[in-house]
N, C-alpha and C positions, 0 to 999 in steps of 0.2 A: 392346677393341666393344664394344658393347651387343647384351644376346643378348636379341632379341625372343619369343618361342617361352614364355617365362613371359607378358607380356602382355599377345599374340596370343588366348593360350588361352582364360586367363582374361576376356578380348570376347566371344566366342566364346561361351560359356559364357551371361557373362551376359546377351548379345544371347535366345538358345535356351532358356536361364529365363525372361524378360523376355516371352516370346512363347510360354510357354507357359502361364504366366502370365494374361496379358491371353484369353488361348483358353475359361481354362478362369472367371477373370468372367465374359465371354461367353454365353457357353452358362448360367451358373448365373443367370444375369439374363434368360435368354432361358427361364430355366424358370422365375421367380418371374413374370414377366411373362402365359406360357400358366397355371396354375394364379393366379392372381389373377381372380376371375371377372366381373373390369370392364376396359376400359380405362387404363392407368395416366398416356399421354398426357392422352386426353381427363378426363380428375382431374381428373391435373393442371394441365395446358396451357388449356383452356377452361371447369374449372371450380372453376378456384387454390383445386383445394385444398390448403393446408397441411400442415395436418400426415397427409397422407397423401407432402409431397415430403418433411417430413422421415426419416417412419418408411426410405423406400425410400433415404437420402444414411445415414441408419444402415444398412441392409443394406445401399449399397454397401461403405463405410467396413467393416467386418464383417469380409465376401467379402475384400477386402483386402488383411487381418491376417493369416484364415487364411489363403491361398492364402503371402500374401510367407514367414510361417513353415514350410508347409513345403518351400516351393520352398526358402525358406538354411535347411533342415534343422535 
């Protein structure tokens, strides 16, 4: 008989940590959006500010790596 308990425990832990990571990422991005002295959406979408889009992409990647490292231990 297959023991599903370790699998289910790992699955639940993965889902919980994923949700925590997504929430932390969303809060971090909201803080970045509030701190910036201009509208990120307007600058990127309407004014086609490529440099800002690249910068925000780098910040997103950095936050993701930090959150992943913190969650994985």
